[in-house]
The first five atom37 places (N, CA, C, CB, O) and aatype in JSON, in Angstrom:
{
  "aatype": [20, 20, 20, 20, 20, 20, 20, 20, 20, 20, 20, 20, 20, 20, 20, 20, 20, 20, 20, 20, 20, 20, 20, 20, 20, 20, 20, 20, 20, 20, 20, 20, 20, 20, 20, 20, 20, 20, 20, 20, 20, 20, 20, 20, 20, 20, 20, 20, 20, 20, 20, 20, 20, 20, 20, 20, 20, 20, 20, 20, 20, 20, 20, 20, 20, 20, 20, 20, 20, 20, 20, 20, 20, 20, 20, 20, 20, 20, 20, 20, 20, 20, 20, 20, 20, 20, 20, 20, 20, 20, 20, 20, 20, 20, 20, 20, 20, 20, 20, 20, 20, 20, 20, 20, 20, 20, 20, 20, 20, 20, 20, 20],
  "atom_mask": [
    [1, 1, 1, 1, 1],
    [1, 1, 1, 1, 1],
    [1, 1, 1, 1, 1],
    [1, 1, 1, 1, 1],
    [1, 1, 1, 1, 1],
    [1, 1, 1, 1, 1],
    [1, 1, 1, 1, 1],
    [1, 1, 1, 1, 1],
    [1, 1, 1, 1, 1],
    [1, 1, 1, 1, 1],
    [1, 1, 1, 1, 1],
    [1, 1, 1, 1, 1],
    [1, 1, 1, 1, 1],
    [1, 1, 1, 1, 1],
    [1, 1, 1, 1, 1],
    [1, 1, 1, 1, 1],
    [1, 1, 1, 1, 1],
    [1, 1, 1, 1, 1],
    [1, 1, 1, 1, 1],
    [1, 1, 1, 1, 1],
    [1, 1, 1, 1, 1],
    [1, 1, 1, 1, 1],
    [1, 1, 1, 1, 1],
    [1, 1, 1, 1, 1],
    [1, 1, 1, 1, 1],
    [1, 1, 1, 1, 1],
    [1, 1, 1, 1, 1],
    [1, 1, 1, 1, 1],
    [1, 1, 1, 1, 1],
    [1, 1, 1, 1, 1],
    [1, 1, 1, 1, 1],
    [1, 1, 1, 1, 1],
    [1, 1, 1, 1, 1],
    [1, 1, 1, 1, 1],
    [1, 1, 1, 1, 1],
    [1, 1, 1, 1, 1],
    [1, 1, 1, 1, 1],
    [1, 1, 1, 1, 1],
    [1, 1, 1, 1, 1],
    [1, 1, 1, 1, 1],
    [1, 1, 1, 1, 1],
    [1, 1, 1, 1, 1],
    [1, 1, 1, 1, 1],
    [1, 1, 1, 1, 1],
    [1, 1, 1, 1, 1],
    [1, 1, 1, 1, 1],
    [1, 1, 1, 1, 1],
    [1, 1, 1, 1, 1],
    [1, 1, 1, 1, 1],
    [1, 1, 1, 1, 1],
    [1, 1, 1, 1, 1],
    [1, 1, 1, 1, 1],
    [1, 1, 1, 1, 1],
    [1, 1, 1, 1, 1],
    [1, 1, 1, 1, 1],
    [1, 1, 1, 1, 1],
    [1, 1, 1, 1, 1],
    [1, 1, 1, 1, 1],
    [1, 1, 1, 1, 1],
    [1, 1, 1, 1, 1],
    [1, 1, 1, 1, 1],
    [1, 1, 1, 1, 1],
    [1, 1, 1, 1, 1],
    [1, 1, 1, 1, 1],
    [1, 1, 1, 1, 1],
    [1, 1, 1, 1, 1],
    [1, 1, 1, 1, 1],
    [1, 1, 1, 1, 1],
    [1, 1, 1, 1, 1],
    [1, 1, 1, 1, 1],
    [1, 1, 1, 1, 1],
    [1, 1, 1, 1, 1],
    [1, 1, 1, 1, 1],
    [1, 1, 1, 1, 1],
    [1, 1, 1, 1, 1],
    [1, 1, 1, 1, 1],
    [1, 1, 1, 1, 1],
    [1, 1, 1, 1, 1],
    [1, 1, 1, 1, 1],
    [1, 1, 1, 1, 1],
    [1, 1, 1, 1, 1],
    [1, 1, 1, 1, 1],
    [1, 1, 1, 1, 1],
    [1, 1, 1, 1, 1],
    [1, 1, 1, 1, 1],
    [1, 1, 1, 1, 1],
    [1, 1, 1, 1, 1],
    [1, 1, 1, 1, 1],
    [1, 1, 1, 1, 1],
    [1, 1, 1, 1, 1],
    [1, 1, 1, 1, 1],
    [1, 1, 1, 1, 1],
    [1, 1, 1, 1, 1],
    [1, 1, 1, 1, 1],
    [1, 1, 1, 1, 1],
    [1, 1, 1, 1, 1],
    [1, 1, 1, 1, 1],
    [1, 1, 1, 1, 1],
    [1, 1, 1, 1, 1],
    [1, 1, 1, 1, 1],
    [1, 1, 1, 1, 1],
    [1, 1, 1, 1, 1],
    [1, 1, 1, 1, 1],
    [1, 1, 1, 1, 1],
    [1, 1, 1, 1, 1],
    [1, 1, 1, 1, 1],
    [1, 1, 1, 1, 1],
    [1, 1, 1, 1, 1],
    [1, 1, 1, 1, 1],
    [1, 1, 1, 1, 1],
    [1, 1, 1, 1, 1],
    [1, 1, 1, 1, 1]
  ],
  "atom_positions": [
    [[58.7, 4.47, -11.65], [59.57, 3.47, -11.78], [60.49, 3.54, -10.71], [60.17, 3.47, -13.0], [60.52, 2.83, -9.71]],
    [[61.53, 4.85, -11.14], [62.64, 4.98, -10.19], [62.16, 5.37, -8.75], [63.64, 6.04, -10.73], [62.8, 5.13, -7.73]],
    [[61.1, 5.93, -8.81], [60.48, 6.6, -7.26], [60.26, 4.88, -6.63], [58.44, 7.89, -7.44], [60.58, 4.75, -5.45]],
    [[59.87, 3.92, -7.17], [59.36, 2.77, -6.45], [60.62, 2.16, -6.16], [58.33, 1.83, -7.24], [60.81, 1.63, -5.06]],
    [[61.36, 2.2, -6.92], [62.9, 1.44, -6.69], [63.34, 2.08, -5.56], [64.13, 1.61, -7.93], [63.44, 1.36, -4.56]],
    [[63.62, 3.28, -5.45], [63.71, 4.17, -4.21], [63.19, 3.88, -3.18], [63.31, 5.25, -4.32], [63.83, 3.86, -2.13]],
    [[61.96, 3.62, -3.26], [61.03, 3.66, -2.01], [61.71, 2.0, -1.39], [58.91, 3.75, -2.53], [62.0, 1.82, -0.21]],
    [[61.81, 1.15, -2.25], [62.38, -0.47, -2.1], [63.78, -0.38, -1.31], [62.69, -1.31, -3.79], [64.19, -1.13, -0.42]],
    [[64.34, 0.62, -1.81], [65.91, 0.75, -1.17], [65.85, 1.11, 0.12], [66.87, 1.84, -1.84], [66.38, 0.59, 1.1]],
    [[64.96, 2.29, 0.03], [64.79, 3.05, 1.23], [63.97, 1.97, 2.16], [63.97, 4.54, 0.94], [64.57, 1.83, 3.22]],
    [[63.15, 1.41, 2.11], [62.53, 0.2, 3.23], [63.74, -0.84, 3.49], [61.04, -0.81, 2.49], [64.06, -1.29, 4.59]],
    [[64.25, -1.08, 2.41], [65.32, -2.17, 3.08], [66.65, -1.62, 3.84], [65.91, -3.15, 1.86], [67.43, -2.43, 4.36]],
    [[66.91, -0.06, 3.89], [67.51, 0.05, 4.86], [67.56, -0.13, 5.78], [67.67, 0.51, 4.97], [68.5, -0.78, 6.24]],
    [[66.21, 0.52, 6.82], [66.12, -0.28, 8.35], [65.94, -1.93, 8.35], [64.69, 0.32, 9.22], [66.18, -2.61, 9.36]],
    [[65.58, -2.37, 7.38], [65.86, -3.8, 7.81], [66.98, -4.3, 8.29], [65.68, -4.55, 6.93], [67.02, -5.21, 9.12]],
    [[68.19, -3.61, 7.7], [69.43, -4.28, 8.24], [69.66, -4.18, 10.17], [70.8, -3.4, 7.33], [70.14, -4.91, 11.03]],
    [[69.03, -2.86, 10.12], [68.91, -2.52, 11.83], [67.9, -3.52, 12.12], [68.32, -0.81, 12.38], [68.35, -4.37, 12.89]],
    [[66.72, -3.72, 11.78], [65.75, -4.44, 12.22], [65.88, -5.89, 12.1], [64.7, -4.03, 11.67], [65.05, -6.56, 12.71]],
    [[66.86, -6.53, 11.36], [67.29, -7.97, 11.6], [66.17, -8.37, 10.13], [66.83, -8.78, 13.57], [64.94, -8.33, 10.12]],
    [[66.97, -8.7, 9.16], [66.58, -9.27, 7.9], [67.33, -10.09, 7.16], [66.31, -8.43, 7.15], [68.56, -10.11, 7.25]],
    [[66.56, -10.93, 6.28], [67.37, -12.0, 5.62], [67.68, -11.55, 3.93], [66.44, -13.54, 5.75], [68.05, -12.36, 3.08]],
    [[67.45, -10.12, 3.67], [67.57, -9.81, 2.43], [68.76, -9.72, 1.91], [67.02, -8.86, 2.22], [69.54, -9.11, 2.64]],
    [[69.21, -10.12, 0.88], [70.3, -10.17, 0.11], [70.4, -9.33, -1.34], [70.46, -11.53, -0.08], [69.4, -8.78, -1.82]],
    [[71.56, -9.3, -1.91], [71.93, -8.24, -2.45], [71.07, -8.78, -3.89], [73.67, -7.91, -2.4], [70.56, -7.86, -4.53]],
    [[70.89, -10.07, -4.4], [70.47, -10.19, -5.53], [69.44, -11.11, -5.76], [71.38, -10.38, -6.19], [68.68, -11.12, -6.72]],
    [[69.48, -12.29, -4.31], [68.04, -12.77, -4.59], [67.75, -13.29, -3.02], [67.91, -14.13, -5.96], [68.58, -13.35, -2.11]],
    [[66.9, -13.51, -2.99], [66.45, -13.7, -1.24], [67.2, -15.06, -0.91], [64.44, -13.93, -0.86], [67.17, -15.89, -1.82]],
    [[67.85, -15.41, 0.22], [68.58, -16.23, 0.79], [67.76, -17.41, 1.16], [69.21, -15.63, 1.8], [66.56, -17.46, 1.43]],
    [[68.79, -18.51, 1.1], [68.16, -19.93, 1.84], [68.53, -19.78, 3.37], [68.93, -21.54, 1.18], [69.54, -19.14, 3.63]],
    [[67.91, -20.25, 4.24], [68.45, -20.07, 5.63], [70.05, -20.62, 6.02], [67.41, -20.84, 6.56], [70.41, -21.67, 5.49]],
    [[70.69, -20.13, 6.64], [72.11, -20.68, 6.95], [71.98, -21.98, 7.97], [73.09, -19.42, 7.69], [72.98, -22.67, 8.19]],
    [[70.97, -22.23, 8.44], [70.99, -22.87, 9.49], [71.36, -24.63, 8.98], [69.54, -22.5, 10.26], [71.08, -25.04, 7.85]],
    [[71.85, -25.27, 9.79], [72.42, -26.69, 9.7], [71.8, -27.65, 10.49], [73.79, -26.76, 10.04], [72.03, -27.73, 11.69]],
    [[70.95, -28.45, 9.82], [69.87, -29.54, 10.71], [70.83, -30.53, 11.22], [68.55, -30.44, 9.71], [71.67, -31.03, 10.47]],
    [[70.73, -30.85, 12.6], [71.69, -31.65, 12.89], [71.29, -33.19, 12.5], [72.01, -31.42, 14.31], [70.16, -33.6, 12.27]],
    [[72.93, -34.2, 12.49], [72.2, -35.52, 11.8], [71.61, -36.19, 13.11], [73.38, -36.7, 10.88], [71.97, -35.76, 14.2]],
    [[70.84, -37.06, 13.03], [69.79, -37.44, 14.01], [71.34, -39.01, 14.67], [67.6, -38.09, 12.91], [72.37, -39.41, 14.13]],
    [[70.63, -39.37, 15.98], [71.65, -40.27, 16.36], [71.16, -41.33, 15.58], [71.84, -40.56, 17.89], [70.08, -41.64, 15.07]],
    [[72.46, -41.87, 15.65], [72.41, -43.26, 14.7], [71.7, -44.54, 15.7], [74.28, -43.78, 14.16], [72.27, -44.96, 16.71]],
    [[70.53, -44.98, 15.28], [69.89, -46.0, 15.78], [70.57, -47.27, 16.26], [69.06, -46.26, 14.94], [70.18, -47.84, 17.28]],
    [[71.85, -47.84, 15.34], [72.96, -48.37, 15.74], [73.53, -48.36, 17.38], [73.8, -47.75, 14.9], [73.86, -49.35, 18.03]],
    [[73.53, -47.13, 17.76], [73.82, -46.69, 19.1], [72.81, -46.99, 20.5], [73.93, -45.25, 18.9], [73.11, -46.97, 21.69]],
    [[71.61, -47.24, 19.86], [70.54, -47.54, 21.11], [70.91, -48.89, 21.5], [68.83, -47.49, 20.7], [71.19, -49.76, 20.69]],
    [[70.91, -49.02, 22.59], [71.42, -50.47, 23.59], [70.51, -51.63, 23.4], [71.38, -50.2, 25.39], [69.43, -51.53, 23.98]],
    [[70.69, -52.58, 22.78], [69.42, -53.83, 23.0], [69.58, -54.16, 24.49], [69.67, -55.48, 21.95], [70.59, -54.1, 25.19]],
    [[68.44, -54.49, 24.79], [68.0, -54.67, 26.23], [69.24, -56.01, 26.45], [65.97, -55.14, 26.46], [69.74, -56.74, 25.59]],
    [[69.41, -55.96, 27.69], [70.03, -57.07, 27.98], [69.45, -58.64, 28.3], [70.65, -56.63, 28.91], [68.26, -58.61, 28.62]],
    [[69.91, -59.68, 28.28], [69.25, -60.71, 28.55], [68.56, -60.86, 29.83], [69.99, -61.61, 28.35], [68.78, -60.15, 30.81]],
    [[67.72, -61.83, 29.76], [66.96, -62.0, 30.88], [67.51, -62.18, 32.13], [66.23, -62.92, 30.7], [67.19, -61.59, 33.16]],
    [[68.64, -63.29, 31.93], [69.61, -63.57, 33.3], [70.69, -63.05, 32.63], [69.89, -65.25, 33.98], [71.11, -63.37, 31.52]],
    [[71.17, -62.05, 33.54], [72.71, -61.35, 33.25], [73.53, -61.28, 34.59], [72.57, -59.65, 32.64], [72.98, -61.4, 35.68]],
    [[75.11, -61.06, 34.41], [75.86, -61.16, 35.6], [76.11, -59.56, 35.57], [77.26, -62.28, 35.58], [75.64, -58.81, 34.72]],
    [[76.92, -59.19, 36.62], [77.39, -57.8, 36.96], [78.02, -56.96, 36.03], [78.23, -57.84, 37.94], [78.01, -55.74, 35.9]],
    [[78.63, -57.93, 35.36], [79.61, -57.34, 34.1], [78.49, -56.61, 32.7], [80.73, -59.01, 33.33], [78.57, -55.66, 31.93]],
    [[77.68, -57.53, 32.93], [76.99, -57.69, 31.86], [76.07, -56.04, 32.06], [76.09, -59.32, 31.88], [75.9, -55.17, 31.21]],
    [[75.66, -56.09, 33.36], [74.47, -54.94, 33.84], [75.58, -53.52, 33.79], [73.63, -55.34, 35.88], [75.22, -52.34, 33.67]],
    [[76.99, -54.03, 33.93], [77.69, -52.49, 34.03], [77.71, -52.26, 32.49], [79.46, -52.37, 34.86], [77.4, -51.14, 32.09]],
    [[78.02, -53.16, 31.66], [77.99, -52.79, 30.18], [77.0, -52.23, 29.38], [78.2, -53.73, 29.57], [77.17, -51.58, 28.34]],
    [[75.62, -52.63, 30.1], [74.56, -52.29, 29.29], [74.24, -50.66, 30.01], [73.21, -53.58, 29.39], [73.65, -49.67, 29.59]],
    [[74.91, -50.95, 31.22], [74.37, -49.37, 31.91], [75.17, -48.37, 30.74], [75.11, -48.96, 33.97], [74.72, -47.43, 30.08]],
    [[76.56, -49.0, 30.79], [77.26, -47.8, 30.41], [76.93, -47.43, 28.97], [78.77, -47.97, 30.6], [77.13, -46.27, 28.6]],
    [[76.35, -48.5, 27.99], [76.0, -47.87, 26.38], [74.62, -47.12, 26.67], [75.74, -49.25, 24.96], [74.27, -46.13, 26.04]],
    [[73.87, -47.74, 27.73], [72.65, -46.6, 28.12], [73.15, -45.13, 28.41], [71.83, -47.06, 29.55], [72.51, -44.18, 27.96]],
    [[74.13, -44.96, 29.07], [74.39, -43.74, 29.43], [74.99, -42.9, 28.21], [75.26, -43.8, 30.59], [74.65, -41.74, 27.97]],
    [[76.07, -43.75, 27.37], [76.64, -43.27, 26.17], [75.5, -42.79, 25.26], [77.51, -44.35, 25.49], [75.61, -41.68, 24.74]],
    [[74.38, -43.54, 25.02], [73.29, -43.27, 24.11], [72.36, -41.77, 24.87], [72.26, -44.9, 23.97], [71.89, -40.86, 24.19]],
    [[72.28, -41.86, 26.31], [71.62, -40.59, 26.58], [72.54, -39.75, 26.47], [70.96, -40.43, 27.8], [72.05, -38.62, 26.48]],
    [[73.72, -39.74, 26.37], [74.6, -38.15, 26.4], [73.95, -38.15, 24.88], [76.85, -38.01, 26.64], [73.05, -37.34, 24.66]],
    [[74.34, -38.97, 23.94], [74.65, -38.46, 22.46], [72.89, -38.07, 22.33], [75.49, -39.92, 21.11], [72.53, -37.36, 21.4]],
    [[71.95, -38.58, 23.26], [70.52, -38.01, 22.57], [70.57, -36.38, 22.87], [68.92, -38.81, 23.38], [70.23, -35.48, 22.11]],
    [[71.17, -36.27, 24.36], [71.1, -34.86, 24.74], [71.46, -33.9, 24.24], [71.5, -34.64, 25.56], [70.87, -32.82, 24.31]],
    [[72.89, -34.21, 23.42], [73.51, -33.37, 22.53], [72.62, -33.2, 21.41], [74.81, -33.85, 22.14], [72.31, -32.05, 21.09]],
    [[72.03, -34.44, 20.59], [71.43, -34.21, 19.37], [69.98, -33.19, 20.02], [71.07, -35.91, 18.5], [69.59, -32.35, 19.2]],
    [[69.44, -33.2, 20.96], [68.54, -32.42, 21.63], [68.76, -31.12, 21.24], [68.59, -32.56, 23.0], [68.09, -30.44, 20.46]],
    [[70.16, -30.69, 22.07], [70.63, -29.25, 21.98], [70.75, -28.97, 20.84], [71.78, -28.9, 22.57], [70.19, -27.95, 20.42]],
    [[71.47, -29.73, 20.03], [71.74, -28.93, 18.34], [70.59, -28.73, 17.86], [72.54, -29.78, 17.07], [70.52, -27.72, 17.16]],
    [[69.23, -29.58, 18.05], [68.01, -29.41, 17.52], [67.44, -28.16, 18.06], [67.18, -30.54, 17.77], [66.97, -27.26, 17.35]],
    [[67.5, -28.15, 19.21], [67.0, -26.66, 19.51], [67.47, -25.34, 18.84], [67.26, -26.42, 20.84], [66.89, -24.35, 18.38]],
    [[68.77, -25.74, 18.96], [69.64, -24.33, 18.28], [69.21, -24.23, 17.11], [71.3, -24.35, 18.12], [68.79, -23.19, 16.6]],
    [[69.27, -25.55, 16.46], [68.29, -25.34, 14.94], [67.21, -24.7, 14.7], [67.77, -26.39, 14.43], [67.19, -23.76, 13.91]],
    [[66.08, -25.14, 15.38], [64.94, -24.48, 15.37], [64.92, -23.0, 15.66], [64.18, -25.09, 16.18], [64.13, -22.34, 14.98]],
    [[65.69, -22.35, 16.59], [66.1, -21.25, 17.15], [66.31, -20.65, 15.97], [67.16, -21.29, 18.1], [65.5, -19.81, 15.59]],
    [[67.57, -21.01, 15.11], [67.87, -20.45, 13.85], [66.62, -20.32, 12.85], [68.95, -21.3, 13.25], [66.31, -19.22, 12.39]],
    [[65.98, -21.38, 12.56], [64.87, -21.66, 11.85], [63.8, -20.17, 12.1], [64.23, -23.23, 12.44], [63.5, -19.26, 11.32]],
    [[63.5, -20.37, 13.2], [62.48, -19.24, 13.94], [62.65, -17.86, 13.84], [62.46, -19.36, 15.34], [61.71, -17.06, 13.79]],
    [[64.22, -17.47, 13.8], [64.72, -16.21, 13.48], [64.26, -16.04, 12.07], [66.25, -16.08, 13.68], [63.45, -15.22, 11.66]],
    [[65.13, -17.26, 11.15], [64.95, -16.99, 9.77], [63.31, -16.59, 9.36], [65.46, -18.33, 9.0], [63.21, -15.79, 8.42]],
    [[62.35, -16.96, 9.83], [61.12, -16.92, 9.64], [60.66, -15.49, 9.98], [60.5, -17.98, 10.37], [60.09, -14.68, 9.26]],
    [[61.08, -15.37, 11.35], [60.54, -13.93, 11.76], [61.05, -12.82, 10.88], [60.95, -13.55, 13.24], [60.29, -11.95, 10.46]],
    [[62.51, -12.85, 10.57], [63.01, -11.84, 9.56], [62.66, -11.94, 8.21], [64.34, -11.82, 9.54], [62.96, -11.06, 7.4]],
    [[62.01, -13.02, 7.89], [61.56, -13.31, 6.55], [60.18, -12.56, 6.32], [61.43, -14.91, 6.36], [60.07, -11.77, 5.38]],
    [[59.03, -12.83, 7.25], [58.01, -12.01, 7.54], [58.42, -10.61, 7.83], [57.32, -12.53, 8.58], [57.85, -9.79, 7.12]],
    [[59.17, -10.2, 8.6], [59.55, -8.39, 8.74], [59.74, -8.28, 7.56], [60.9, -7.7, 9.63], [59.05, -7.32, 7.21]],
    [[60.34, -8.75, 6.58], [61.09, -8.27, 5.49], [59.74, -7.9, 4.58], [62.26, -9.44, 4.82], [59.52, -6.82, 4.04]],
    [[58.86, -9.15, 4.55], [57.47, -8.87, 3.6], [56.92, -7.81, 3.75], [56.36, -9.7, 3.74], [56.49, -7.11, 2.83]],
    [[56.83, -7.46, 5.4], [55.95, -6.5, 6.09], [56.53, -5.31, 5.25], [56.08, -6.4, 7.87], [55.8, -4.66, 4.49]],
    [[57.62, -5.1, 5.38], [58.54, -3.85, 5.03], [58.5, -3.63, 3.55], [60.1, -4.06, 5.48], [58.49, -2.55, 2.95]],
    [[58.49, -4.96, 3.03], [58.33, -4.42, 1.41], [56.91, -4.09, 0.81], [58.89, -5.58, 0.39], [56.6, -3.2, 0.02]],
    [[56.13, -5.07, 1.41], [54.65, -4.31, 1.61], [54.27, -2.96, 1.93], [54.03, -4.85, 2.55], [53.62, -2.12, 1.3]],
    [[54.73, -2.96, 2.84], [54.24, -1.05, 3.21], [55.03, -0.15, 2.46], [54.56, -0.42, 4.96], [54.65, 1.02, 2.42]],
    [[56.39, -0.58, 1.68], [57.1, 0.45, 0.57], [56.17, 0.65, -0.54], [58.53, -0.15, -0.11], [55.92, 1.78, -0.97]],
    [[55.45, -0.81, -1.16], [54.58, -1.06, -2.16], [53.57, -0.13, -1.95], [54.12, -2.39, -2.23], [53.49, 0.79, -2.77]],
    [[52.81, -0.17, -1.05], [51.39, 0.22, -0.61], [51.97, 1.81, -0.56], [50.67, -0.6, 1.07], [51.23, 2.59, -1.16]],
    [[53.05, 2.34, -0.01], [53.3, 3.96, 0.07], [53.66, 4.5, -1.53], [54.8, 4.33, 1.24], [53.2, 5.5, -2.08]],
    [[54.38, 3.75, -1.95], [53.99, 3.81, -3.58], [53.0, 4.25, -4.37], [53.9, 2.85, -4.01], [52.69, 5.3, -4.93]],
    [[52.6, 3.16, -4.25], [51.04, 3.01, -4.73], [50.11, 4.64, -4.27], [50.23, 1.37, -3.7], [49.61, 5.39, -5.1]],
    [[50.09, 4.83, -2.9], [49.37, 5.72, -2.47], [49.85, 7.03, -3.27], [49.44, 5.73, -0.99], [49.25, 7.66, -4.14]],
    [[50.89, 7.19, -2.79], [51.89, 8.27, -3.77], [51.27, 8.48, -5.3], [53.63, 7.54, -4.01], [50.71, 9.47, -5.76]],
    [[51.55, 7.17, -5.96], [50.99, 7.49, -7.33], [49.67, 8.05, -7.6], [50.99, 6.4, -8.02], [49.23, 8.85, -8.43]],
    [[49.11, 7.29, -6.5], [47.11, 7.5, -6.41], [46.92, 9.21, -6.21], [46.14, 6.48, -4.51], [45.88, 9.73, -6.6]],
    [[47.75, 9.82, -5.73], [47.88, 11.16, -4.77], [47.83, 12.05, -6.11], [49.53, 11.37, -3.61], [46.89, 12.82, -6.27]],
    [[48.88, 11.93, -7.11], [49.05, 13.21, -8.08], [47.89, 12.82, -9.36], [50.95, 13.36, -8.76], [47.74, 13.6, -10.31]]
  ]
}
């Protein structure tokens, strides 16, 4: 048992250098923050069939503001996705290192 614990601790040490999610007491949840979606109320309503220049200008400004909000949201969503993908990659690497350490412990126990 002590040997297995030692091997697990030994396996966790390189994890810190290789990218890891392993915590002290339990496996941590991701720290990624999902961005709030753009409020549907911000989406401009189509202009009336007959509109004047002022209405067209106001509508175009609302469309521009909505597009800016969507670009910002898409950028934050891309960053969120990158954060989640890194969390998953680190978690998979942690599982491989733990499995390798367990396999080595079993092989060592069977060799004696």
